[in-house]
N, C-alpha and C positions, 0 to 999 in steps of 0.2 A: 894560942888556944886551940887545943883539939877539939874537934866536933865530929859527932858519931851519926851516922845516918843507917837505920835499919829498912832492909827489904825483904820480901818473902822469897825472893831468889835473886842473885845476881850471875849475869853471863859475863865472866871478865874478858873473854877474847885472849886471856893469857893460856897457852897451852899447858903451862905447869900447874895451873890450877882453873881449869875451865867455867866450872859452876860452883855456887856456895847456895845452899839451901838455906833459909833464914839466916841471911847475911849483913854484914855490916861494913861500911866503907868509913874509915877514919880519915878526918880531913884536917891539915892543919895551913894556913896561909895560902890556901887556894890548889894544894898538892895533896896527893893522896897518901896518907902515911902507912896504911895498911888496908887490906880486904881480907876479912876474917869472918868465921862463924860467929852469929851474935852472942853464943856461949861463952865465946873467948874475949870479948869486949867487956869494958868496964867504964862506969860513969853515965852521966846522961844523955840520952839520944834523941834526934828526932826518928819519929816512926814513919816511914814512908808508905805503909800497908802492904796491901796483897797486891804487890806489883813485881815485875822483873826488870831489873835495870840492866842496861847494857851501856857501852861506852858511847860517849857523844858521838854523833855522826857526822861523816866528812863528804861534802859535796864536791866532788871531783871536777866540775864542770858548770860553770854558771855564767850568765853575761848581765849583772846588776844594773848596768847602764841602759838596759832595755826596759825596765822595771815599770815605764809607763805605758806600756805597749799590749797591757793585757786584754785579750779579745778583739784586737784591732785589726789582725791580718787575716786573709783567708786560710781556710783550714781544708787539708786533703786534696789540694790541687796540684801538688808538686812544689819542688824546690822554686822553679824560676818563678812562678807566679808568687809564692811566698816571697822570695829575695825582693822582686820588684815593689810589692808592696812594704817592706821594710825600708827599702831607699827612698820611696816616697814620704814614708812616715817621718824618718831621720831628717829630710829636709825640711818638713813642716813643724816639728816639736822635738825640744830638747827635754831630757828627764830632769825632774826637780829633787831635791833632796827628800822631800816627804814622799815620793814614788819610792827611793831606795830605802828608805826607813821602815816603811811599811812592808816591803819585801823581806827585808833582813829580820824584823820583828817576827814576822810568820814563820819563816824557817827556823829561826831560834825556839820559837814555842812548839815547833813539831820535832824538836829533838836535834837540830843541826848545830853544831858546835865551831866549825871550821867550813870555809868555803875556798876553793881554788876558781878565782874570778877572772875572766877574760876582760880587761879594760883597755880603753883609749883616753879620749880627752878627758873624761871625769872621773880618772883614777885618783885625783886627791878628795873628791868628794865622797866614792867609795870607800876609801880607807878611813876618812873621817867619821863615816855612818858605822862601819864594822867595829871601830874602836868604842863608839859611844853606845852600841848596843851590846857590847862585851862578847862580839864575836871574832874569833880568830880568822884570819884570811891569809892566803898568798895571791897575789896580784899579777896575772900574766900580761904584760904590756905587749899587744898585739901589733903585729909588723905585716906589711904586704908590699907588693911592687917591687921596684928594682934598687931603689936607694940603698946605701949602706946603713949599719946601725948608727942611731943617734948618739950624742956625746952623753951617755948615761952618767957619766963621773960628775957632770956638772948639773944633774937634775936632782931635784929634791923630791925623794921617792921615800917617806917613812914605812917603816914594816917592810916584811918579807916580800920580795917582787922579782921577776926575772922576765926577760923577752920571750915572747914566743911569735910563731907566724899563724897566719890565718888559715891557709891551706896552700898546697902546692900547685895549684892552678891559678892563685892569684900572688904567688910570691916567687920572686926570681930564685934559682938554685943557689946562686952565690950568697944571697942574703940568708936563705933558710939554714946555709951551713955556717955562715958567720953567727948568727943567732944562737944556733946550738953550741958552738964552741964556745962562746961567751960564757954559756950556762955550765957547759962541762969544766972549763977553766976555774969556776968559781964553786962547783959542786952542788949548782942548783937546779931544779926541775925545769923542764921544758914541755911544751904543749902545742899541738896542733890538730885542726880537723882532717880527718883522714878517711877517705872511701866511705864519704857521706851520701853522696848525690849519684843517682842513677845517670850513666853518661860518663862520669869521672874517669872510670878505667878506659873506656873508648877513647877518651880525648888523650890520654897518655900513651894509648898504643897506636894513636894516629888514624884511627877511625872516622873522626868527624863525628856527627850526630847532632841532636838538639842541644844538648847541654854546651857542646863546643861552640856552636853558633851564637847561643846564649852570652856566653863570656866574651866571644869576639865583639858582638854588637855593643854591649857595654864596657867594652875597653877593661874588663878586668884581666884577662891575660897579660903578664908581663910582656914588654914589648921585645920580641926576637924569640918569643916563645918556640921551642921545637919539641915535639914528642919524643920520649925518651924511649918508646917502644916497650914498655914494660908496666905492670900495673900499677896503681897509686902507692899500694904497702911496699912493693919491690922497689919502686923509685925513692921512697922515703929511707928505705934501707940502703940504697945505693949512695945516696947523699950523705949517709952517716948519721940520721937523725933518730934513729930507734935504739934505745938503751933502757937500762933499767930506772933511770929518772926522766922518761919520757911518757908522757900521757898522749896517746893517740886516741882521739876521741871520734867516736860514732863508729866507725869500721862495719857499717851495714854492708857494704858491697865487697865481700872478701870471699876467696875459695880455699880450698885445702892447702893449696901452697902460700898463699898470703897468711893463713893462720899459722903455718910452721913458721914463717919469716917472723911474724910477730911473737910468737911464743919462746923462739930461740934468742932473740933480743933482749927478752924480759922486760920489755915495756909494759907500762901499765896500759889496759885497753878500757876505755871510759864509753860505756854505753849509756844511751840517752833515750831509752824505749819510747816514752811518751811523747818527746819531742818529734823522734822520726815518724810516729804514727801523724800527729798533728799537720805536720809538714806534707806528708804522703811521700817520703823517700824510700820507703820499704821497711823491713823487719831484720834486725841484726840476727846472726847465726849464734846466738847466746848459748845454746845446749852445745853445737860442736866447739865453742871457744871452750866452756866450762870443762868438758871432756879430755881436753888437753891439760888441762892444770893452768891454763892463762891468769894471768894477774887482772882479774876482773874488777872494775870501780863503776862506780854510777854518779851520774851527773844529771840534774834536772834540766839543763840548758836555760833559757830565758823565760820570761813571761810574754814574748812576742811568738813563743812557741810551745807553751804549756800552761796549764791551768793553774799550778801553783810551784812553789819551791818545795814541797814536801818529799823529803827521801823515802817515808815509808809508803807513799803512792808509787813512787820510782820503784821501789824493791818489788812490790806486789805487780807491778807491769812486768818486771824482768823474770819474776817467780813463774808468771803464765807462760814463759817461753822456755822454763827449763823441765827436766823431768820430776814428776811429783813426789819422788823420795829423796829430792834434794837435801842434804843436812841444812838446819837452820845456822850452823856454824860457817857452811859457804856462803849463806845469804848475807850474813851480818858482816862477813870479811869484805864483802865489797863496798861497804860504807863506813868500816872502821880501820882494821889493820892493812887492806890492800892500799887503799888511798895514802895513808900514813905513811906506808914503805916508800911509794912512787915520790911523793911530795918532801920526804925527808924530815916527818914528823915523828918518826917512832919512837922518839924519846919523850915527846909530849904527849900525844894523842894516840887513839887507835884500839886501846886496852885500859882496863882498869887495874892498875897495879902500883906498888910503892913507887913515889918518885914523879908519877905522871900528873897532869892537870885533873882537878876534880871535877870533871865535865860528864855527865852521863845522860842517857834518854830513858823513856820507858817503853818497853817491848808492847806494842799494841795486841790486843787478845787474840787476833787471828793469825799471829806467829807463835804457835802453841809448842812445835815439836822442840825434843829435847835435841842439844848439839851433839 
């Protein structure tokens, strides 16, 4: 049976029909049948009032396994201090289901319909909570170290998932290539933290520094690590890790050459501005990236480095780093059509049009510009 939902305005993120004033979304079986002007609809409807509807939001980078760490770690003192606090907290306490349930429910209530979540040993719990809360999710099973890929064929991993690597400073190049190759062979997305930390480029260029010493002292560098003599982004490209199905997360410490590499690769660049500020790793060059036409996405990261998992708050943070005349379309693309494309979800999420899932969010009043 078809249901109808009326709103004062609908921003579809469909280039063929981007905006409908006094619009209606027709839904049957959880799928959109049509998005039309209200005058063209028929039958009873639910009037949602004087609101603007947009596609359900996609969080391109989160760590739901850290949902028990809200407010626990030091802020603004740099990555090394934050990471040591994280390691200590993980030794003392494991996340419980209730923590994840509260985090997912809050994200859903703020308009998020899908999350790309990085998981470790609590993957089954995270998937179970996402399903129970009615939220879509792609789980990135994070790898590090030197060992080869686990026997994924024998694993029970319900729902969409694929391997990812933590970072190039914590993962042997052979393992990173193998994980990416596994994803490529199956047409699945891949993710890695890239150029997040001050000193990361210096490490790969062989210049040493505080971050390099931190990694060596805690035995995070893979055994036999040898600096490749290039930036983190250039190294990722050299290893064949960057393409249109890769989410390169953070990308704070990039120069013009690095930005060129990222844009030419077609990779999705996932910015996490509030997490970067909370930890104290710097500010991403959002304006320079946007000016190149990069495929920008947004992630909240975790409650260990953020106040909440609200993508509207993240969008406000990145908006402050961009030109004041940036179109609303470009902002919304970062949490709708861009992550949908990189994650392979364009047939299901990212825009409001016939055949896609009937999930939407209400545009907050402070996002008032026309697309």
